mmCIF file of the N, C-alpha and C atoms, coordinates in Angstrom:
data_MODEL
# 
_entry.id   MODEL 
# 
loop_
_atom_site.group_PDB 
_atom_site.id 
_atom_site.type_symbol 
_atom_site.label_atom_id 
_atom_site.label_alt_id 
_atom_site.label_comp_id 
_atom_site.label_asym_id 
_atom_site.label_entity_id 
_atom_site.label_seq_id 
_atom_site.pdbx_PDB_ins_code 
_atom_site.Cartn_x 
_atom_site.Cartn_y 
_atom_site.Cartn_z 
_atom_site.occupancy 
_atom_site.B_iso_or_equiv 
_atom_site.pdbx_formal_charge 
_atom_site.auth_seq_id 
_atom_site.auth_comp_id 
_atom_site.auth_asym_id 
_atom_site.auth_atom_id 
_atom_site.pdbx_PDB_model_num 
ATOM 1   N N  . MET A 1 1  ? -31.012 26.088 -15.808 1.00 0.00 ? 1  MET A N  1 
ATOM 2   C CA . MET A 1 1  ? -31.030 26.786 -14.457 1.00 0.00 ? 1  MET A CA 1 
ATOM 3   C C  . MET A 1 1  ? -32.237 26.532 -13.587 1.00 0.00 ? 1  MET A C  1 
ATOM 4   N N  . LEU A 1 2  ? -31.934 26.377 -12.462 1.00 0.00 ? 2  LEU A N  1 
ATOM 5   C CA . LEU A 1 2  ? -32.913 26.064 -11.252 1.00 0.00 ? 2  LEU A CA 1 
ATOM 6   C C  . LEU A 1 2  ? -32.642 27.035 -9.812  1.00 0.00 ? 2  LEU A C  1 
ATOM 7   N N  . CYS A 1 3  ? -33.602 27.481 -9.765  1.00 0.00 ? 3  CYS A N  1 
ATOM 8   C CA . CYS A 1 3  ? -33.319 28.383 -8.442  1.00 0.00 ? 3  CYS A CA 1 
ATOM 9   C C  . CYS A 1 3  ? -34.464 27.933 -7.624  1.00 0.00 ? 3  CYS A C  1 
ATOM 10  N N  . ILE A 1 4  ? -34.264 27.443 -6.568  1.00 0.00 ? 4  ILE A N  1 
ATOM 11  C CA . ILE A 1 4  ? -34.761 26.904 -5.342  1.00 0.00 ? 4  ILE A CA 1 
ATOM 12  C C  . ILE A 1 4  ? -34.687 27.773 -4.012  1.00 0.00 ? 4  ILE A C  1 
ATOM 13  N N  . GLN A 1 5  ? -35.715 28.335 -3.163  1.00 0.00 ? 5  GLN A N  1 
ATOM 14  C CA . GLN A 1 5  ? -35.555 29.152 -1.909  1.00 0.00 ? 5  GLN A CA 1 
ATOM 15  C C  . GLN A 1 5  ? -36.168 28.047 -0.955  1.00 0.00 ? 5  GLN A C  1 
ATOM 16  N N  . GLU A 1 6  ? -35.566 28.639 0.408   1.00 0.00 ? 6  GLU A N  1 
ATOM 17  C CA . GLU A 1 6  ? -36.181 27.843 1.372   1.00 0.00 ? 6  GLU A CA 1 
ATOM 18  C C  . GLU A 1 6  ? -35.950 26.189 1.192   1.00 0.00 ? 6  GLU A C  1 
ATOM 19  N N  . THR A 1 7  ? -34.596 25.905 1.103   1.00 0.00 ? 7  THR A N  1 
ATOM 20  C CA . THR A 1 7  ? -34.064 24.671 0.981   1.00 0.00 ? 7  THR A CA 1 
ATOM 21  C C  . THR A 1 7  ? -34.174 24.342 2.503   1.00 0.00 ? 7  THR A C  1 
ATOM 22  N N  . LYS A 1 8  ? -33.484 24.740 3.582   1.00 0.00 ? 8  LYS A N  1 
ATOM 23  C CA . LYS A 1 8  ? -33.171 24.058 4.563   1.00 0.00 ? 8  LYS A CA 1 
ATOM 24  C C  . LYS A 1 8  ? -32.094 23.145 4.638   1.00 0.00 ? 8  LYS A C  1 
ATOM 25  N N  . PHE A 1 9  ? -31.045 23.577 3.779   1.00 0.00 ? 9  PHE A N  1 
ATOM 26  C CA . PHE A 1 9  ? -29.652 22.672 3.618   1.00 0.00 ? 9  PHE A CA 1 
ATOM 27  C C  . PHE A 1 9  ? -29.141 23.105 4.677   1.00 0.00 ? 9  PHE A C  1 
ATOM 28  N N  . GLY A 1 10 ? -28.579 21.813 5.655   1.00 0.00 ? 10 GLY A N  1 
ATOM 29  C CA . GLY A 1 10 ? -27.563 22.162 6.614   1.00 0.00 ? 10 GLY A CA 1 
ATOM 30  C C  . GLY A 1 10 ? -26.285 21.991 5.873   1.00 0.00 ? 10 GLY A C  1 
ATOM 31  N N  . ARG A 1 11 ? -26.012 21.330 4.645   1.00 0.00 ? 11 ARG A N  1 
ATOM 32  C CA . ARG A 1 11 ? -24.942 21.307 4.130   1.00 0.00 ? 11 ARG A CA 1 
ATOM 33  C C  . ARG A 1 11 ? -25.314 21.148 2.184   1.00 0.00 ? 11 ARG A C  1 
ATOM 34  N N  . VAL A 1 12 ? -24.400 21.262 1.396   1.00 0.00 ? 12 VAL A N  1 
ATOM 35  C CA . VAL A 1 12 ? -24.301 20.590 -0.105  1.00 0.00 ? 12 VAL A CA 1 
ATOM 36  C C  . VAL A 1 12 ? -23.287 20.702 -0.137  1.00 0.00 ? 12 VAL A C  1 
ATOM 37  N N  . ASP A 1 13 ? -23.081 19.376 -0.958  1.00 0.00 ? 13 ASP A N  1 
ATOM 38  C CA . ASP A 1 13 ? -22.008 18.850 -1.906  1.00 0.00 ? 13 ASP A CA 1 
ATOM 39  C C  . ASP A 1 13 ? -22.247 18.176 -3.063  1.00 0.00 ? 13 ASP A C  1 
ATOM 40  N N  . ASP A 1 14 ? -21.234 17.762 -3.610  1.00 0.00 ? 14 ASP A N  1 
ATOM 41  C CA . ASP A 1 14 ? -21.690 17.570 -4.899  1.00 0.00 ? 14 ASP A CA 1 
ATOM 42  C C  . ASP A 1 14 ? -22.603 16.222 -5.490  1.00 0.00 ? 14 ASP A C  1 
ATOM 43  N N  . TYR A 1 15 ? -22.553 15.362 -4.082  1.00 0.00 ? 15 TYR A N  1 
ATOM 44  C CA . TYR A 1 15 ? -23.562 14.202 -4.176  1.00 0.00 ? 15 TYR A CA 1 
ATOM 45  C C  . TYR A 1 15 ? -25.012 14.884 -4.646  1.00 0.00 ? 15 TYR A C  1 
ATOM 46  N N  . ILE A 1 16 ? -25.186 15.414 -3.473  1.00 0.00 ? 16 ILE A N  1 
ATOM 47  C CA . ILE A 1 16 ? -26.620 16.023 -3.295  1.00 0.00 ? 16 ILE A CA 1 
ATOM 48  C C  . ILE A 1 16 ? -26.956 17.050 -4.630  1.00 0.00 ? 16 ILE A C  1 
ATOM 49  N N  . VAL A 1 17 ? -26.068 17.650 -5.167  1.00 0.00 ? 17 VAL A N  1 
ATOM 50  C CA . VAL A 1 17 ? -26.167 18.494 -6.333  1.00 0.00 ? 17 VAL A CA 1 
ATOM 51  C C  . VAL A 1 17 ? -26.525 17.485 -7.596  1.00 0.00 ? 17 VAL A C  1 
ATOM 52  N N  . SER A 1 18 ? -25.751 16.003 -7.558  1.00 0.00 ? 18 SER A N  1 
ATOM 53  C CA . SER A 1 18 ? -26.093 15.288 -8.854  1.00 0.00 ? 18 SER A CA 1 
ATOM 54  C C  . SER A 1 18 ? -26.977 14.440 -8.747  1.00 0.00 ? 18 SER A C  1 
ATOM 55  N N  . PHE A 1 19 ? -27.390 14.063 -7.716  1.00 0.00 ? 19 PHE A N  1 
ATOM 56  C CA . PHE A 1 19 ? -29.091 13.525 -7.107  1.00 0.00 ? 19 PHE A CA 1 
ATOM 57  C C  . PHE A 1 19 ? -30.192 14.432 -7.378  1.00 0.00 ? 19 PHE A C  1 
ATOM 58  N N  . LEU A 1 20 ? -29.975 15.472 -7.150  1.00 0.00 ? 20 LEU A N  1 
ATOM 59  C CA . LEU A 1 20 ? -31.265 16.466 -7.369  1.00 0.00 ? 20 LEU A CA 1 
ATOM 60  C C  . LEU A 1 20 ? -31.149 16.809 -8.681  1.00 0.00 ? 20 LEU A C  1 
ATOM 61  N N  . TRP A 1 21 ? -30.230 16.868 -9.217  1.00 0.00 ? 21 TRP A N  1 
ATOM 62  C CA . TRP A 1 21 ? -30.267 17.353 -10.684 1.00 0.00 ? 21 TRP A CA 1 
ATOM 63  C C  . TRP A 1 21 ? -30.418 16.198 -11.883 1.00 0.00 ? 21 TRP A C  1 
ATOM 64  N N  . GLY A 1 22 ? -29.737 15.108 -11.317 1.00 0.00 ? 22 GLY A N  1 
ATOM 65  C CA . GLY A 1 22 ? -29.693 13.830 -12.187 1.00 0.00 ? 22 GLY A CA 1 
ATOM 66  C C  . GLY A 1 22 ? -28.534 13.409 -13.031 1.00 0.00 ? 22 GLY A C  1 
ATOM 67  N N  . ASN A 1 23 ? -27.425 14.502 -13.024 1.00 0.00 ? 23 ASN A N  1 
ATOM 68  C CA . ASN A 1 23 ? -26.181 14.179 -13.370 1.00 0.00 ? 23 ASN A CA 1 
ATOM 69  C C  . ASN A 1 23 ? -25.041 14.858 -12.675 1.00 0.00 ? 23 ASN A C  1 
ATOM 70  N N  . ASN A 1 24 ? -24.064 14.721 -12.989 1.00 0.00 ? 24 ASN A N  1 
ATOM 71  C CA . ASN A 1 24 ? -22.800 15.788 -12.494 1.00 0.00 ? 24 ASN A CA 1 
ATOM 72  C C  . ASN A 1 24 ? -22.221 16.717 -13.279 1.00 0.00 ? 24 ASN A C  1 
ATOM 73  N N  . LEU A 1 25 ? -22.760 16.888 -14.359 1.00 0.00 ? 25 LEU A N  1 
ATOM 74  C CA . LEU A 1 25 ? -22.610 17.671 -15.510 1.00 0.00 ? 25 LEU A CA 1 
ATOM 75  C C  . LEU A 1 25 ? -23.224 19.462 -15.217 1.00 0.00 ? 25 LEU A C  1 
ATOM 76  N N  . CYS A 1 26 ? -23.167 19.481 -13.954 1.00 0.00 ? 26 CYS A N  1 
ATOM 77  C CA . CYS A 1 26 ? -23.757 21.196 -13.408 1.00 0.00 ? 26 CYS A CA 1 
ATOM 78  C C  . CYS A 1 26 ? -22.346 21.871 -12.713 1.00 0.00 ? 26 CYS A C  1 
ATOM 79  N N  . GLY A 1 27 ? -23.317 23.172 -12.623 1.00 0.00 ? 27 GLY A N  1 
ATOM 80  C CA . GLY A 1 27 ? -22.490 23.925 -11.668 1.00 0.00 ? 27 GLY A CA 1 
ATOM 81  C C  . GLY A 1 27 ? -23.839 24.263 -10.366 1.00 0.00 ? 27 GLY A C  1 
ATOM 82  N N  . TYR A 1 28 ? -22.984 24.902 -9.518  1.00 0.00 ? 28 TYR A N  1 
ATOM 83  C CA . TYR A 1 28 ? -24.007 25.180 -8.336  1.00 0.00 ? 28 TYR A CA 1 
ATOM 84  C C  . TYR A 1 28 ? -23.912 26.222 -7.484  1.00 0.00 ? 28 TYR A C  1 
ATOM 85  N N  . SER A 1 29 ? -24.208 27.203 -6.914  1.00 0.00 ? 29 SER A N  1 
ATOM 86  C CA . SER A 1 29 ? -24.099 27.839 -6.076  1.00 0.00 ? 29 SER A CA 1 
ATOM 87  C C  . SER A 1 29 ? -25.325 27.809 -4.864  1.00 0.00 ? 29 SER A C  1 
ATOM 88  N N  . PHE A 1 30 ? -24.830 28.504 -3.682  1.00 0.00 ? 30 PHE A N  1 
ATOM 89  C CA . PHE A 1 30 ? -25.914 27.832 -2.353  1.00 0.00 ? 30 PHE A CA 1 
ATOM 90  C C  . PHE A 1 30 ? -25.524 28.706 -1.313  1.00 0.00 ? 30 PHE A C  1 
ATOM 91  N N  . GLN A 1 31 ? -26.687 29.043 -0.471  1.00 0.00 ? 31 GLN A N  1 
ATOM 92  C CA . GLN A 1 31 ? -26.332 29.560 0.549   1.00 0.00 ? 31 GLN A CA 1 
ATOM 93  C C  . GLN A 1 31 ? -27.091 28.538 1.842   1.00 0.00 ? 31 GLN A C  1 
ATOM 94  N N  . LEU A 1 32 ? -26.372 28.353 3.057   1.00 0.00 ? 32 LEU A N  1 
ATOM 95  C CA . LEU A 1 32 ? -26.778 27.517 3.576   1.00 0.00 ? 32 LEU A CA 1 
ATOM 96  C C  . LEU A 1 32 ? -28.176 28.263 4.569   1.00 0.00 ? 32 LEU A C  1 
ATOM 97  N N  . SER A 1 33 ? -29.084 27.358 5.149   1.00 0.00 ? 33 SER A N  1 
ATOM 98  C CA . SER A 1 33 ? -30.016 27.861 5.762   1.00 0.00 ? 33 SER A CA 1 
ATOM 99  C C  . SER A 1 33 ? -29.458 28.329 7.012   1.00 0.00 ? 33 SER A C  1 
ATOM 100 N N  . VAL A 1 34 ? -30.066 29.442 7.947   1.00 0.00 ? 34 VAL A N  1 
ATOM 101 C CA . VAL A 1 34 ? -29.679 29.698 9.149   1.00 0.00 ? 34 VAL A CA 1 
ATOM 102 C C  . VAL A 1 34 ? -30.837 28.991 10.352  1.00 0.00 ? 34 VAL A C  1 
ATOM 103 N N  . GLY A 1 35 ? -30.215 28.086 10.819  1.00 0.00 ? 35 GLY A N  1 
ATOM 104 C CA . GLY A 1 35 ? -31.440 27.487 11.941  1.00 0.00 ? 35 GLY A CA 1 
ATOM 105 C C  . GLY A 1 35 ? -32.531 26.801 10.971  1.00 0.00 ? 35 GLY A C  1 
ATOM 106 N N  . VAL A 1 36 ? -33.716 27.153 11.261  1.00 0.00 ? 36 VAL A N  1 
ATOM 107 C CA . VAL A 1 36 ? -34.846 26.212 10.339  1.00 0.00 ? 36 VAL A CA 1 
ATOM 108 C C  . VAL A 1 36 ? -35.194 27.249 9.134   1.00 0.00 ? 36 VAL A C  1 
ATOM 109 N N  . LEU A 1 37 ? -34.649 28.392 8.955   1.00 0.00 ? 37 LEU A N  1 
ATOM 110 C CA . LEU A 1 37 ? -34.946 29.328 8.062   1.00 0.00 ? 37 LEU A CA 1 
ATOM 111 C C  . LEU A 1 37 ? -33.836 29.408 6.605   1.00 0.00 ? 37 LEU A C  1 
ATOM 112 N N  . GLY A 1 38 ? -34.966 29.726 5.734   1.00 0.00 ? 38 GLY A N  1 
ATOM 113 C CA . GLY A 1 38 ? -33.939 29.897 4.467   1.00 0.00 ? 38 GLY A CA 1 
ATOM 114 C C  . GLY A 1 38 ? -33.203 28.660 3.834   1.00 0.00 ? 38 GLY A C  1 
ATOM 115 N N  . GLY A 1 39 ? -32.167 29.542 3.179   1.00 0.00 ? 39 GLY A N  1 
ATOM 116 C CA . GLY A 1 39 ? -31.519 28.677 2.502   1.00 0.00 ? 39 GLY A CA 1 
ATOM 117 C C  . GLY A 1 39 ? -31.780 28.554 0.844   1.00 0.00 ? 39 GLY A C  1 
ATOM 118 N N  . MET A 1 40 ? -30.537 28.996 0.080   1.00 0.00 ? 40 MET A N  1 
ATOM 119 C CA . MET A 1 40 ? -30.896 29.169 -1.351  1.00 0.00 ? 40 MET A CA 1 
ATOM 120 C C  . MET A 1 40 ? -30.002 28.242 -2.285  1.00 0.00 ? 40 MET A C  1 
ATOM 121 N N  . PHE A 1 41 ? -30.245 27.779 -3.405  1.00 0.00 ? 41 PHE A N  1 
ATOM 122 C CA . PHE A 1 41 ? -29.594 27.232 -4.131  1.00 0.00 ? 41 PHE A CA 1 
ATOM 123 C C  . PHE A 1 41 ? -30.154 27.282 -5.651  1.00 0.00 ? 41 PHE A C  1 
ATOM 124 N N  . THR A 1 42 ? -29.030 27.368 -6.234  1.00 0.00 ? 42 THR A N  1 
ATOM 125 C CA . THR A 1 42 ? -29.032 27.364 -7.635  1.00 0.00 ? 42 THR A CA 1 
ATOM 126 C C  . THR A 1 42 ? -28.127 26.614 -8.550  1.00 0.00 ? 42 THR A C  1 
ATOM 127 N N  . VAL A 1 43 ? -28.748 25.650 -9.760  1.00 0.00 ? 43 VAL A N  1 
ATOM 128 C CA . VAL A 1 43 ? -27.886 24.745 -10.319 1.00 0.00 ? 43 VAL A CA 1 
ATOM 129 C C  . VAL A 1 43 ? -28.124 25.316 -11.661 1.00 0.00 ? 43 VAL A C  1 
ATOM 130 N N  . TRP A 1 44 ? -27.016 24.649 -12.444 1.00 0.00 ? 44 TRP A N  1 
ATOM 131 C CA . TRP A 1 44 ? -27.255 24.862 -14.227 1.00 0.00 ? 44 TRP A CA 1 
ATOM 132 C C  . TRP A 1 44 ? -26.324 23.798 -14.747 1.00 0.00 ? 44 TRP A C  1 
ATOM 133 N N  . ASP A 1 45 ? -26.756 23.695 -15.878 1.00 0.00 ? 45 ASP A N  1 
ATOM 134 C CA . ASP A 1 45 ? -26.063 23.030 -17.040 1.00 0.00 ? 45 ASP A CA 1 
ATOM 135 C C  . ASP A 1 45 ? -25.044 23.125 -17.309 1.00 0.00 ? 45 ASP A C  1 
ATOM 136 N N  . ASN A 1 46 ? -23.457 23.027 -16.956 1.00 0.00 ? 46 ASN A N  1 
ATOM 137 C CA . ASN A 1 46 ? -22.332 23.172 -17.560 1.00 0.00 ? 46 ASN A CA 1 
ATOM 138 C C  . ASN A 1 46 ? -22.479 22.887 -19.245 1.00 0.00 ? 46 ASN A C  1 
ATOM 139 N N  . VAL A 1 47 ? -23.166 22.077 -19.833 1.00 0.00 ? 47 VAL A N  1 
ATOM 140 C CA . VAL A 1 47 ? -23.343 22.087 -21.254 1.00 0.00 ? 47 VAL A CA 1 
ATOM 141 C C  . VAL A 1 47 ? -23.857 22.862 -22.049 1.00 0.00 ? 47 VAL A C  1 
ATOM 142 N N  . GLU A 1 48 ? -24.568 23.444 -21.249 1.00 0.00 ? 48 GLU A N  1 
ATOM 143 C CA . GLU A 1 48 ? -25.787 24.600 -21.883 1.00 0.00 ? 48 GLU A CA 1 
ATOM 144 C C  . GLU A 1 48 ? -25.481 26.190 -21.357 1.00 0.00 ? 48 GLU A C  1 
ATOM 145 N N  . VAL A 1 49 ? -24.822 26.352 -20.535 1.00 0.00 ? 49 VAL A N  1 
ATOM 146 C CA . VAL A 1 49 ? -24.429 27.681 -19.661 1.00 0.00 ? 49 VAL A CA 1 
ATOM 147 C C  . VAL A 1 49 ? -23.082 27.818 -19.097 1.00 0.00 ? 49 VAL A C  1 
ATOM 148 N N  . GLU A 1 50 ? -22.522 28.834 -19.492 1.00 0.00 ? 50 GLU A N  1 
ATOM 149 C CA . GLU A 1 50 ? -21.019 29.272 -18.966 1.00 0.00 ? 50 GLU A CA 1 
ATOM 150 C C  . GLU A 1 50 ? -21.282 30.191 -17.812 1.00 0.00 ? 50 GLU A C  1 
ATOM 151 N N  . VAL A 1 51 ? -20.836 30.178 -16.763 1.00 0.00 ? 51 VAL A N  1 
ATOM 152 C CA . VAL A 1 51 ? -20.989 31.087 -15.780 1.00 0.00 ? 51 VAL A CA 1 
ATOM 153 C C  . VAL A 1 51 ? -19.874 31.533 -15.335 1.00 0.00 ? 51 VAL A C  1 
ATOM 154 N N  . ARG A 1 52 ? -19.981 33.139 -15.529 1.00 0.00 ? 52 ARG A N  1 
ATOM 155 C CA . ARG A 1 52 ? -18.677 33.992 -15.232 1.00 0.00 ? 52 ARG A CA 1 
ATOM 156 C C  . ARG A 1 52 ? -18.601 34.262 -13.785 1.00 0.00 ? 52 ARG A C  1 
ATOM 157 N N  . SER A 1 53 ? -19.580 34.607 -13.160 1.00 0.00 ? 53 SER A N  1 
ATOM 158 C CA . SER A 1 53 ? -19.406 34.937 -11.841 1.00 0.00 ? 53 SER A CA 1 
ATOM 159 C C  . SER A 1 53 ? -20.501 34.792 -10.871 1.00 0.00 ? 53 SER A C  1 
ATOM 160 N N  . THR A 1 54 ? -20.208 34.418 -9.776  1.00 0.00 ? 54 THR A N  1 
ATOM 161 C CA . THR A 1 54 ? -21.123 34.171 -8.339  1.00 0.00 ? 54 THR A CA 1 
ATOM 162 C C  . THR A 1 54 ? -21.253 35.099 -7.676  1.00 0.00 ? 54 THR A C  1 
ATOM 163 N N  . MET A 1 55 ? -22.124 35.909 -6.983  1.00 0.00 ? 55 MET A N  1 
ATOM 164 C CA . MET A 1 55 ? -22.159 36.864 -5.877  1.00 0.00 ? 55 MET A CA 1 
ATOM 165 C C  . MET A 1 55 ? -23.180 36.513 -4.815  1.00 0.00 ? 55 MET A C  1 
ATOM 166 N N  . SER A 1 56 ? -22.879 36.244 -3.523  1.00 0.00 ? 56 SER A N  1 
ATOM 167 C CA . SER A 1 56 ? -23.712 35.547 -2.562  1.00 0.00 ? 56 SER A CA 1 
ATOM 168 C C  . SER A 1 56 ? -24.076 36.781 -1.631  1.00 0.00 ? 56 SER A C  1 
ATOM 169 N N  . PHE A 1 57 ? -24.938 37.262 -1.216  1.00 0.00 ? 57 PHE A N  1 
ATOM 170 C CA . PHE A 1 57 ? -25.359 38.400 -0.179  1.00 0.00 ? 57 PHE A CA 1 
ATOM 171 C C  . PHE A 1 57 ? -26.186 37.781 0.725   1.00 0.00 ? 57 PHE A C  1 
ATOM 172 N N  . GLU A 1 58 ? -26.853 38.210 2.023   1.00 0.00 ? 58 GLU A N  1 
ATOM 173 C CA . GLU A 1 58 ? -27.684 37.815 3.131   1.00 0.00 ? 58 GLU A CA 1 
ATOM 174 C C  . GLU A 1 58 ? -28.529 37.445 2.477   1.00 0.00 ? 58 GLU A C  1 
ATOM 175 N N  . ASN A 1 59 ? -29.394 37.544 1.835   1.00 0.00 ? 59 ASN A N  1 
ATOM 176 C CA . ASN A 1 59 ? -30.676 37.201 1.506   1.00 0.00 ? 59 ASN A CA 1 
ATOM 177 C C  . ASN A 1 59 ? -30.788 37.020 -0.075  1.00 0.00 ? 59 ASN A C  1 
ATOM 178 N N  . SER A 1 60 ? -29.945 36.982 -0.862  1.00 0.00 ? 60 SER A N  1 
ATOM 179 C CA . SER A 1 60 ? -29.471 36.731 -2.610  1.00 0.00 ? 60 SER A CA 1 
ATOM 180 C C  . SER A 1 60 ? -28.378 36.480 -3.076  1.00 0.00 ? 60 SER A C  1 
ATOM 181 N N  . SER A 1 61 ? -28.604 35.705 -4.381  1.00 0.00 ? 61 SER A N  1 
ATOM 182 C CA . SER A 1 61 ? -27.129 35.390 -4.851  1.00 0.00 ? 61 SER A CA 1 
ATOM 183 C C  . SER A 1 61 ? -27.499 36.072 -6.543  1.00 0.00 ? 61 SER A C  1 
ATOM 184 N N  . VAL A 1 62 ? -26.520 36.160 -7.044  1.00 0.00 ? 62 VAL A N  1 
ATOM 185 C CA . VAL A 1 62 ? -26.684 36.757 -8.547  1.00 0.00 ? 62 VAL A CA 1 
ATOM 186 C C  . VAL A 1 62 ? -25.692 35.975 -9.337  1.00 0.00 ? 62 VAL A C  1 
ATOM 187 N N  . ILE A 1 63 ? -25.704 35.338 -10.521 1.00 0.00 ? 63 ILE A N  1 
ATOM 188 C CA . ILE A 1 63 ? -25.199 34.544 -11.344 1.00 0.00 ? 63 ILE A CA 1 
ATOM 189 C C  . ILE A 1 63 ? -25.227 35.073 -12.494 1.00 0.00 ? 63 ILE A C  1 
ATOM 190 N N  . LYS A 1 64 ? -24.062 35.347 -13.189 1.00 0.00 ? 64 LYS A N  1 
ATOM 191 C CA . LYS A 1 64 ? -23.732 36.069 -14.573 1.00 0.00 ? 64 LYS A CA 1 
ATOM 192 C C  . LYS A 1 64 ? -23.139 35.172 -15.267 1.00 0.00 ? 64 LYS A C  1 
ATOM 193 N N  . GLY A 1 65 ? -23.500 35.051 -16.698 1.00 0.00 ? 65 GLY A N  1 
ATOM 194 C CA . GLY A 1 65 ? -22.674 34.324 -17.701 1.00 0.00 ? 65 GLY A CA 1 
ATOM 195 C C  . GLY A 1 65 ? -23.757 34.352 -19.001 1.00 0.00 ? 65 GLY A C  1 
ATOM 196 N N  . ARG A 1 66 ? -23.595 33.452 -19.637 1.00 0.00 ? 66 ARG A N  1 
ATOM 197 C CA . ARG A 1 66 ? -23.680 33.263 -21.132 1.00 0.00 ? 66 ARG A CA 1 
ATOM 198 C C  . ARG A 1 66 ? -24.185 31.690 -21.427 1.00 0.00 ? 66 ARG A C  1 
ATOM 199 N N  . PHE A 1 67 ? -25.520 31.732 -22.110 1.00 0.00 ? 67 PHE A N  1 
ATOM 200 C CA . PHE A 1 67 ? -25.675 30.647 -22.757 1.00 0.00 ? 67 PHE A CA 1 
ATOM 201 C C  . PHE A 1 67 ? -24.910 30.258 -24.063 1.00 0.00 ? 67 PHE A C  1 
ATOM 202 N N  . LEU A 1 68 ? -24.391 29.013 -23.992 1.00 0.00 ? 68 LEU A N  1 
ATOM 203 C CA . LEU A 1 68 ? -23.327 28.585 -24.990 1.00 0.00 ? 68 LEU A CA 1 
ATOM 204 C C  . LEU A 1 68 ? -23.939 28.547 -26.527 1.00 0.00 ? 68 LEU A C  1 
ATOM 205 N N  . ARG A 1 69 ? -24.969 27.841 -26.763 1.00 0.00 ? 69 ARG A N  1 
ATOM 206 C CA . ARG A 1 69 ? -25.572 27.860 -28.192 1.00 0.00 ? 69 ARG A CA 1 
ATOM 207 C C  . ARG A 1 69 ? -25.911 29.239 -28.858 1.00 0.00 ? 69 ARG A C  1 
ATOM 208 N N  . SER A 1 70 ? -26.693 30.256 -27.872 1.00 0.00 ? 70 SER A N  1 
ATOM 209 C CA . SER A 1 70 ? -27.003 31.368 -28.544 1.00 0.00 ? 70 SER A CA 1 
ATOM 210 C C  . SER A 1 70 ? -26.006 32.700 -28.337 1.00 0.00 ? 70 SER A C  1 
ATOM 211 N N  . GLU A 1 71 ? -25.227 32.460 -27.558 1.00 0.00 ? 71 GLU A N  1 
ATOM 212 C CA . GLU A 1 71 ? -24.326 33.535 -27.030 1.00 0.00 ? 71 GLU A CA 1 
ATOM 213 C C  . GLU A 1 71 ? -24.995 34.550 -26.148 1.00 0.00 ? 71 GLU A C  1 
ATOM 214 N N  . LYS A 1 72 ? -26.131 34.664 -25.991 1.00 0.00 ? 72 LYS A N  1 
ATOM 215 C CA . LYS A 1 72 ? -26.708 35.546 -25.217 1.00 0.00 ? 72 LYS A CA 1 
ATOM 216 C C  . LYS A 1 72 ? -26.076 35.365 -23.629 1.00 0.00 ? 72 LYS A C  1 
ATOM 217 N N  . ARG A 1 73 ? -25.921 36.707 -23.313 1.00 0.00 ? 73 ARG A N  1 
ATOM 218 C CA . ARG A 1 73 ? -25.733 36.873 -21.792 1.00 0.00 ? 73 ARG A CA 1 
ATOM 219 C C  . ARG A 1 73 ? -26.878 36.923 -20.710 1.00 0.00 ? 73 ARG A C  1 
ATOM 220 N N  . PHE A 1 74 ? -26.844 36.661 -19.744 1.00 0.00 ? 74 PHE A N  1 
ATOM 221 C CA . PHE A 1 74 ? -27.594 36.726 -18.326 1.00 0.00 ? 74 PHE A CA 1 
ATOM 222 C C  . PHE A 1 74 ? -27.440 36.859 -17.641 1.00 0.00 ? 74 PHE A C  1 
ATOM 223 N N  . GLY A 1 75 ? -28.169 37.621 -16.290 1.00 0.00 ? 75 GLY A N  1 
ATOM 224 C CA . GLY A 1 75 ? -27.929 37.875 -15.026 1.00 0.00 ? 75 GLY A CA 1 
ATOM 225 C C  . GLY A 1 75 ? -29.355 37.188 -14.474 1.00 0.00 ? 75 GLY A C  1 
ATOM 226 N N  . ILE A 1 76 ? -28.845 36.031 -13.362 1.00 0.00 ? 76 ILE A N  1 
ATOM 227 C CA . ILE A 1 76 ? -30.093 35.668 -12.630 1.00 0.00 ? 76 ILE A CA 1 
ATOM 228 C C  . ILE A 1 76 ? -29.857 36.109 -11.144 1.00 0.00 ? 76 ILE A C  1 
ATOM 229 N N  . LEU A 1 77 ? -31.153 36.794 -10.606 1.00 0.00 ? 77 LEU A N  1 
ATOM 230 C CA . LEU A 1 77 ? -31.167 37.213 -9.483  1.00 0.00 ? 77 LEU A CA 1 
ATOM 231 C C  . LEU A 1 77 ? -31.999 35.970 -8.387  1.00 0.00 ? 77 LEU A C  1 
ATOM 232 N N  . ASN A 1 78 ? -31.501 34.834 -7.261  1.00 0.00 ? 78 ASN A N  1 
ATOM 233 C CA . ASN A 1 78 ? -32.006 34.088 -6.858  1.00 0.00 ? 78 ASN A CA 1 
ATOM 234 C C  . ASN A 1 78 ? -32.715 35.171 -5.007  1.00 0.00 ? 78 ASN A C  1 
ATOM 235 N N  . VAL A 1 79 ? -33.661 35.545 -5.020  1.00 0.00 ? 79 VAL A N  1 
ATOM 236 C CA . VAL A 1 79 ? -33.803 35.748 -3.681  1.00 0.00 ? 79 VAL A CA 1 
ATOM 237 C C  . VAL A 1 79 ? -35.159 35.229 -2.657  1.00 0.00 ? 79 VAL A C  1 
ATOM 238 N N  . TYR A 1 80 ? -33.890 35.128 -1.478  1.00 0.00 ? 80 TYR A N  1 
ATOM 239 C CA . TYR A 1 80 ? -35.115 34.689 -0.227  1.00 0.00 ? 80 TYR A CA 1 
ATOM 240 C C  . TYR A 1 80 ? -35.023 35.895 0.985   1.00 0.00 ? 80 TYR A C  1 
ATOM 241 N N  . ALA A 1 81 ? -36.092 36.213 1.213   1.00 0.00 ? 81 ALA A N  1 
ATOM 242 C CA . ALA A 1 81 ? -36.254 37.324 2.611   1.00 0.00 ? 81 ALA A CA 1 
ATOM 243 C C  . ALA A 1 81 ? -37.138 36.994 3.332   1.00 0.00 ? 81 ALA A C  1 
ATOM 244 N N  . PRO A 1 82 ? -36.869 36.745 4.399   1.00 0.00 ? 82 PRO A N  1 
ATOM 245 C CA . PRO A 1 82 ? -38.142 36.266 5.556   1.00 0.00 ? 82 PRO A CA 1 
ATOM 246 C C  . PRO A 1 82 ? -39.045 37.385 5.782   1.00 0.00 ? 82 PRO A C  1 
# 
């Protein structure tokens, strides 16, 4: 999993995600930047991780799921607050 803040992305699509991650076997969640501020991006490997839910808020996102090999559950909080 990879969490990036302050992305400044005006758009995100499958091509951009595959380019950044290195292949298309991934899932992702994002919040676009507002003007020149902010933006968050979270990407994960679908071979290793099963994401069960994603939630987006004004300055954060939450991803819940489990690691497929170990069956361990996780919660990831990606935060960006100016």
